[in-house]
C-alpha positions, 0 to 999 in steps of 0.5 A, a space after each residue: 542249071 540244076 545246081 542253081 535251082 537247087 541252091 535257090 530252093 535251099 535258100 528259099 527254105 531258110 526260116 527267117 527269124 521273127 520278132 515276137 509279137 507283144 499282145 495285151 489281153 484285154 487290148 491296150 485301149 480297153 485297159 486304158 478305158 477300164 482305168 477311167 471307168 473304174 475310177 468313175 464308178 469308185 467315186 461316183 463321178 457325175 460330170 466327165 469330159 474327154 479331151 481329144 475324144 476321137 471316136 468317142 469310144 470312152 464316152 460310149 463306155 461311160 454313158 453306161 454308168 448310172 452315176 454319170 449325168 454330164 458327158 462332154 467330148 472335145 476334138 479338132 476333127 471335122 464337124 461332119 465326122 464329129 456329127 456322125 460320131 455323135 449319132 453313135 452316142 444316141 439313145 437306143 430303144 432299150 434306153 426308152 424302155 428302161 430309162 435311167 434313174 438320173 438325167 444324162 446329157 452328152 455333148 460333142 464340141 469341135 475345138 482345140 484342147 488348148 482353148 478355154 471354154 467356160 462350158 467345161 468348168 466345174 467338172 469332176 473329171 477331165 481325161 486326156 487319153 493318149 493326147 499330150 504326145 500329139 501336141 507341139 511344143 507351143 500347145 504343150 506349154 499352154 495345155 497345163 494352164 488351160 486344163 489345170 489352171 482355168 478348167 481346174 477339175 477335181 481330177 485329171 487323168 493323163 495317159 501317154 506312151 512309155 518310150 522305155 517300152 518301145 524297144 520291145 516293139 522294135 520301134 526306133 523313134 515313136 509309135 505313131 507318125 503323128 506323135 511329136 514326142 514320147 517320154 520315158 517314165 522319168 521325163 513324164 513324171 518330172 513334167 507331171 510333178 511340175 504341173 501338179 506343184 504349179 496348180 495345187 494338185 497331187 499326182 500319183 503314177 501308174 499304168 496299163 499294159 504289163 511288160 512280158 516276163 523278163 522285161 519288167 524293168 521297162 515299166 508299163 506300156 502306157 504310163 498314167 498320171 492321176 491328178 487330184 485337186 488339193 481341197 477336192 471340189 473346192 474349185 466348183 465355188 469359183 465357177 460362177 466367178 469365171 466370165 463366159 467364154 464359148 469358143 468351142 463349136 457345139 456339134 452334137 448334143 442329146 439328152 437321154 430319157 430318165 425317170 427325172 422326166 415325168 413322161 417316162 416316170 409315169 410309164 415306169 411307175 404305172 407298169 410297176 404299180 400294176 405288176 404289184 396290183 395284179 400279184 396282189 389280186 392273184 394272192 387275194 383270189 387264192 383259196 383261203 387255205 392256201 393263203 393261210 399256208 403262205 402259198 404264192 400264186 404262180 408268176 405271170 409271164 409279163 412280170 419284170 424282175 424285181 429283187 426279193 423283199 427283205 424280212 423287214 420290207 415284207 413286214 412293212 408291206 404286211 403292216 400296210 392297208 390290205 387290198 380289198 374287193 367291192 362287188 366285181 372290183 379289186 382295190 390296192 391302197 396307195 399306202 400299201 403300194 408305198 410300202 414297196 421299196 422301189 415304188 416308194 423310191 420312184 415317188 420320193 415316199 409321197 402318196 400325193 406324188 404317186 396319185 398325181 403320176 398315176 391319174 392319167 395312167 391307171 384307174 383310181 378309186 373314186 376318192 383317189 386312195 387306191 388303184 382299181 382293177 376288175 376282180 376277175 378277168 373276162 373269159 377268153 373268147 374263142 376266135 371265130 374264123 367265119 365271123 364277118 365283122 365287115 358292114 354290109 356296104 364294105 367293099 369285097 376284099 379278095 381272100 388272097 390280096 397278095 397273090 397275083 395269080 388268084 382269080 386272074 384269068 389274064 395273068 401269065 406266070 411265064 411273062 415278065 415285063 422288063 419295063 415294069 419297075 416292080 418286076 423282081 426279075 427285072 430290077 430298075 437300072 439304077 438299083 446297083 448305083 450304091 
């Protein structure tokens, strides 16, 4: 018996060889998305659609790029799931505090990528990231006609698994049970070249996911085809000739705040104008000797960062009309504010546009030619804790309204009413029904 136990223990201690785990840094899906965002940033693309968008992570990456103005995602998943995904694409508080320069509209559609919808015509880029391997043979046959023939964007990115890489994963057939096929590099390139020739595109091949040392011959883990329409954006001329076909179900759409919308432009412009006005006043109030020495006042804590002016920009500001004071008022001419590059950009160089936007946000001089503030801020008034600002007929308010023990002779701190819904020691019965 002891011998058998010894034999079992020795067998259990035998180390089972493990297949080396292949990892990617950064993760493979991030590398795929980075390929797309790098292309968008390089060519400053405005309209991008992602077919088979899934959880819309790529769209969340793309909405960060200032050049992008239209984002569309299409997927066949259930409507309520797409709606939930859409909420994750909603603007954040920071998007309202610091609006984009250009408009951005994000839309999610429920529909099949092999259906034609005219709302996707005229796009700069359509992406199909790890999509085609999920299509059956009939849908794969229809796919090129829809994407390249009908939608005909300026560029198309298609990524798909490289089956030659699979043996490194110990994969016998395909990487995902939903994949209808996985192509070798030769198979993918043969299909892509045929599509490009049929629909007047050029295509170049690359990939992401470097193989481990010694296995370079298998190529990238994910193979990518980048298609470019011959003639660039000429396809946009044909958009108006296409009849409207709205087959997709619009599930979610949102428009981001931007400086193209006056209500946000007014707030940003007035904040930046007042920043320059208060800086000008601080300089104006410096002793004359310090002004002659070129000293600048200490920055105020509420100033937002602006890049420093170049030598030429400083010269233009210096040559503009000077700030001035009249009695207890301080004025900065709009023409001087227009000399600052960012302010000039916000209003398109128009003094009238600046005046119109500022009229409801700041105080202007009587003739509307300058922004007006007080020359000297009023001194701080110390807070008087004993000052009673309540009118005589205002009801008495206890000094400790939130303290149930204060001045309550009937309160027993050791007594708890289990039927009282507000008692923290006895929460309602339904509070655990999560």
